[in-house]
C-alpha positions as MATLAB code, in Angstrom:
seq = 'MPQNHDDSLDAYSYLGPAGTFTEAALKQVPEAVGKTWRSVNNVGEALGDVVAGRSVAAMIAIENSVDGGVSATQDALANVPGLRILGEYLVPVDFVLVARPGTSLDEVRVVNAHPVAYAQTRLWLERSLPEHGHLPATSNVAAAIALLPPEGGSVVGGLADAAVAPPGITEHYPLEILASGIGDNPNAVTRFVLVGRVSAVPPATGSDKTTLIAELPDDRAGGLLDMLEQFATRGINMSLLQSRPIGDALGRYRFVIDLDGHILDERVADALLGLKRFSPRVTFLGSYPRADREQVTVTTRYDNQAFVEARDWLRGLIAGEPGEPDAR';
ca = [
       7.836    7.290   44.867;
       9.141   10.902   44.202;
       9.910   13.168   46.989;
       7.892   16.429   47.344;
      10.517   18.321   48.945;
      12.935   20.625   47.081;
      16.508   19.827   48.575;
      18.136   18.033   45.474;
      19.997   19.101   42.447;
      18.407   16.007   40.709;
      15.062   17.451   40.869;
      12.405   16.987   37.875;
       9.706   19.773   37.139;
       6.096   18.806   35.926;
       2.771   20.556   35.710;
       1.200   19.626   38.901;
      -0.508   19.127   41.238;
      -0.391   15.265   41.970;
      -2.650   13.387   39.706;
      -1.891   15.016   36.239;
      -1.376   13.379   32.858;
       2.109   14.989   33.193;
       3.028   13.430   36.626;
       2.068   10.066   34.545;
       4.352   10.724   31.824;
       7.273   11.625   34.486;
       6.424    8.224   36.151;
       7.736    6.695   33.076;
      11.390    8.258   33.412;
      13.538    5.775   35.202;
      16.111    8.243   36.107;
      13.340   10.145   37.858;
      12.430    7.462   40.432;
      13.294    8.347   43.910;
      14.345   11.872   42.881;
      12.888   15.313   43.819;
       9.601   16.316   41.983;
       8.799   19.920   41.553;
       5.005   20.593   40.972;
       4.617   23.843   39.054;
       2.073   25.760   37.389;
       2.718   26.202   33.856;
       5.568   25.427   30.933;
       7.351   28.740   31.607;
       8.004   27.939   35.422;
       8.950   24.285   34.306;
      11.616   25.513   31.662;
      12.631   28.117   34.231;
      13.528   25.477   36.625;
      15.969   23.948   33.934;
      17.377   26.755   33.007;
      18.393   28.267   36.442;
      19.474   24.671   37.517;
      16.645   24.245   40.117;
      15.840   20.943   38.135;
      17.793   18.773   36.051;
      14.775   18.447   33.394;
      11.140   19.276   33.000;
       8.432   17.225   31.796;
       5.840   19.151   29.398;
       3.249   18.312   27.002;
       4.000   19.172   23.206;
       1.496   17.469   21.097;
      -2.094   15.886   21.487;
      -3.547   13.403   18.835;
      -6.913   15.079   19.150;
      -6.039   19.129   19.499;
      -2.431   18.881   17.538;
       0.482   20.824   18.997;
       0.499   22.498   22.428;
       1.068   26.325   21.485;
       2.356   27.289   24.722;
       4.999   24.555   24.731;
       6.120   25.234   21.421;
       6.617   29.162   21.751;
       8.384   28.539   25.043;
      10.821   26.093   23.196;
      11.453   28.764   20.672;
      12.245   31.538   22.949;
      14.044   29.903   25.703;
      17.527   29.200   24.899;
      19.825   26.097   25.786;
      17.457   23.731   25.946;
      17.427   20.096   24.462;
      14.792   17.549   24.320;
      15.843   14.333   26.161;
      13.135   12.026   25.436;
       9.201   11.640   24.372;
       6.517    9.912   26.531;
       2.988    8.707   25.322;
       0.146    8.880   27.720;
      -3.380    7.557   26.984;
      -5.865   10.261   27.667;
      -9.208    9.353   29.222;
     -11.363   11.121   31.980;
     -13.516   10.468   34.815;
     -16.362   12.227   35.972;
     -16.071   12.879   39.987;
     -18.037   14.725   42.612;
     -18.120   15.007   46.265;
     -18.979   11.800   48.325;
     -22.789   11.408   48.303;
     -23.692   13.220   44.881;
     -25.460   11.185   42.194;
     -25.204   11.608   38.671;
     -28.894   12.771   38.164;
     -27.902   15.688   40.751;
     -25.198   17.123   38.554;
     -26.109   20.400   36.920;
     -22.911   22.199   36.822;
     -19.429   20.753   35.798;
     -16.042   21.868   36.166;
     -13.694   21.128   33.252;
     -10.415   22.417   31.656;
     -11.481   23.729   28.157;
      -9.173   20.914   26.461;
     -10.767   18.250   28.733;
     -14.385   19.496   28.082;
     -13.912   19.474   24.320;
     -12.678   16.106   24.498;
     -15.935   14.768   26.987;
     -18.447   17.183   25.398;
     -20.243   14.453   23.353;
     -20.494   12.291   26.691;
     -21.739   15.077   28.756;
     -24.223   16.291   26.311;
     -25.472   12.780   26.034;
     -25.783   12.050   29.885;
     -26.195   15.386   31.166;
     -27.961   17.094   28.487;
     -28.865   20.193   30.513;
     -25.466   20.741   32.338;
     -23.643   23.871   32.532;
     -19.817   24.272   32.149;
     -17.311   26.004   34.703;
     -13.875   26.490   33.060;
     -10.914   25.092   35.275;
      -7.162   26.022   34.817;
      -6.210   22.395   34.662;
      -7.642   18.926   34.831;
      -6.692   18.542   38.733;
      -7.826   22.147   39.372;
     -11.303   21.210   38.137;
     -11.541   18.162   40.792;
     -10.014   20.243   43.743;
     -12.693   22.961   43.061;
     -15.199   20.758   44.337;
     -13.739   20.523   47.677;
     -14.288   23.065   50.551;
     -11.492   25.235   51.844;
      -9.619   23.447   54.731;
     -11.671   23.869   58.103;
     -14.677   25.182   55.913;
     -17.575   23.845   54.263;
     -18.912   23.748   50.853;
     -20.596   27.125   49.700;
     -22.806   27.947   46.939;
     -21.913   28.658   43.505;
     -19.528   25.405   43.224;
     -19.849   22.893   40.475;
     -21.592   19.465   41.402;
     -18.910   17.411   39.487;
     -15.546   17.575   37.788;
     -13.928   16.050   34.670;
     -10.722   15.011   36.192;
      -7.804   12.345   35.008;
      -8.073    8.565   36.151;
      -6.646    8.181   39.552;
      -7.725   11.366   40.935;
      -9.509    9.587   43.805;
      -6.100    8.700   44.896;
      -5.369   11.856   45.833;
      -8.436   13.916   47.028;
     -11.567   12.653   48.881;
     -13.858   12.290   45.716;
     -16.120    9.658   44.161;
     -16.357    8.669   40.660;
     -19.369    8.896   38.990;
     -18.680    7.628   35.627;
     -15.567    6.529   33.993;
     -14.032    6.273   30.374;
     -16.058    9.526   29.306;
     -13.408   10.592   26.739;
     -15.052   10.893   23.256;
     -11.875    9.411   21.573;
     -10.827    5.990   22.805;
      -7.528    6.413   20.949;
      -6.510   10.020   22.211;
      -3.051   10.262   23.458;
      -0.763   12.907   24.711;
       2.923   13.420   23.678;
       5.197   14.689   26.378;
       8.720   15.679   26.359;
      11.592   15.717   29.030;
      13.403   18.687   28.548;
      16.771   19.474   29.882;
      20.040   21.865   29.197;
      21.805   21.637   26.028;
      24.366   18.582   26.207;
      25.967   16.050   23.858;
      23.465   14.231   21.474;
      23.061   10.822   22.591;
      24.033    7.881   19.772;
      21.530    7.183   17.182;
      19.351    4.080   17.985;
      17.690    3.688   14.758;
      14.455    4.506   16.290;
      14.763    8.232   16.407;
      13.257   11.588   16.122;
      14.617   15.295   15.625;
      12.785   18.263   16.654;
      13.821   21.583   15.286;
      12.399   24.970   14.920;
      12.721   27.077   11.678;
      11.865   30.511   10.272;
      11.468   31.408    6.590;
      13.912   34.058    5.367;
      11.121   35.981    3.723;
       7.151   36.290    3.004;
       6.887   34.993   -0.570;
       5.199   32.675   -2.800;
       6.912   28.971   -2.445;
       9.086   29.892    0.533;
       7.739   27.336    2.626;
       7.948   24.916   -0.496;
      11.475   25.613   -0.594;
      12.042   24.754    2.961;
      10.373   21.624    2.837;
      12.500   20.342   -0.028;
      15.368   20.415    2.172;
      13.735   17.219    3.847;
      11.743   15.710    0.664;
      14.943   15.706   -1.559;
      16.711   13.596    1.200;
      13.892   11.245    1.889;
      13.186   12.475    5.409;
       9.615   11.950    6.539;
       8.215   14.896    9.050;
       6.058   13.439   11.624;
       5.066   17.074   12.840;
       4.791   20.581   10.813;
       3.152   23.190   12.634;
       3.323   26.854   12.080;
       3.398   29.440   14.831;
       3.565   33.490   14.622;
       6.873   34.758   15.594;
       4.911   38.004   16.720;
       7.149   40.638   15.143;
       4.956   41.471   12.280;
       1.998   39.937   10.307;
       2.751   37.197    7.958;
       5.768   36.168   10.050;
       5.907   32.520   10.864;
       8.145   29.767   12.468;
       7.902   26.031   12.035;
       7.861   23.583   14.617;
       9.266   20.280   12.845;
       9.647   16.583   13.975;
      11.827   14.617   11.596;
      12.252   10.793   11.455;
      15.772   10.276   12.181;
      18.940   11.470   14.191;
      21.254   14.144   13.491;
      23.901   11.663   13.194;
      22.123   10.106   10.109;
      23.692   11.168    7.032;
      20.525   12.354    5.608;
      19.424   14.228    8.344;
      22.815   16.232    9.002;
      22.810   16.983    5.171;
      19.245   18.325    5.526;
      20.171   20.432    8.506;
      23.075   21.914    6.639;
      20.932   23.025    3.693;
      18.132   24.368    6.149;
      20.815   26.409    7.778;
      21.844   27.964    4.469;
      18.320   28.657    3.903;
      16.738   29.929    7.034;
      17.757   32.900    9.106;
      17.184   30.900   12.156;
      17.262   27.288   12.853;
      16.790   26.106   16.543;
      18.027   22.471   17.034;
      15.850   21.022   19.921;
      17.532   17.562   20.169;
      17.457   14.016   18.745;
      16.310   11.372   20.903;
      14.345    7.806   20.792;
      11.044    7.432   19.728;
       8.326    6.822   22.149;
       7.028    3.829   20.201;
      10.561    2.521   19.612;
       9.496    1.885   15.669;
      12.516    1.564   13.622;
      12.766    4.352   11.120;
      13.204    2.896    7.307;
      14.484    4.636    4.392;
      15.156    3.310    0.899;
      18.637    2.420   -0.250;
      19.164    5.954   -2.255;
      18.894    7.710    1.063;
      20.677    5.678    3.573;
      23.959    6.487    5.007;
      26.117    4.502    2.747;
      24.694    6.451   -0.175;
      25.917    9.836    1.328;
      29.131    8.439    2.196;
      29.693    7.098   -1.537;
      28.457   10.338   -3.066;
      31.027   12.299   -1.100;
      33.939    9.777   -1.930;
      32.673   10.085   -5.522;
      32.901   13.963   -5.418;
      36.486   13.742   -3.697;
      37.412   11.283   -6.356;
      36.272   13.815   -9.111;
      38.547   16.532   -7.283;
      41.583   14.340   -7.173;
      41.448   13.620  -11.050;
      39.735   10.270  -10.848;
      37.598    9.798  -14.018;
      34.366    9.072  -11.915;
      32.689    6.571  -14.220;
      29.006    5.851  -13.156;
      28.604    2.374  -10.956;
      25.809    0.165  -10.994;
      23.756    2.235   -8.572;
];
């Protein structure tokens, strides 16, 4: 079990408090077992812990299968130097409706919910509580905590009657579950990444992902196509491509990119060299094992041997060899 005090250089930061989906993701990290877990309020604070050395790594959400990329995380990774993604972790996303003990479903008039959670449960809420009102909360756990009276006090008017919260919330707070499995999409998944300081790239496993952020050199027709060709011409699949405004002028965007493959793969390394010549700024955020452990496959013309043979062929031409075409 994690320690909740802050006396260890082996601390891990996560968006808390206890009971969040981020905590569920951190529980998947073997190296974090038995270490100090620092509950923080936002992505900036989590990454600040890593940069300052208060934590060896931070767990943050980066993508949701329903809502897409998490913009706060993507922007922070683009602007905070010296970071590397160490691994990715997937957490199925579902929700429960909780209330103070003794509350029944037909008594619920107002529901606390984080806006993202509300969007992912809206159909259930409209079907089960057609006249309910919504009070936005700052987090999924904060929505549940807001139902409880202050310490030593009593519940006062103006509070919601129920809250949309993560499963397992009743393990941490004295609330009752009114309904389970209220998410509208049973396949919803959130992808989390464990972020640490810059370190040597781990060996390729054959089941890897590479994350980077790149800017276009200028705002012109075909600029994005030129960037994407760096990957297409080398047989590299992109599992994520999302634009984010740089913020210094209209029409200026950076692109968050996930590639299937590892920087030590010949095709990925060659693509990064091409991208570096093309883009005024490329931020390499790491190559790390895929959460699903699915092997990345490529055709023969894009495997490592093809690139090695092409370089050998070029060296031969320079050395005066005839460079006759082979069977390939």
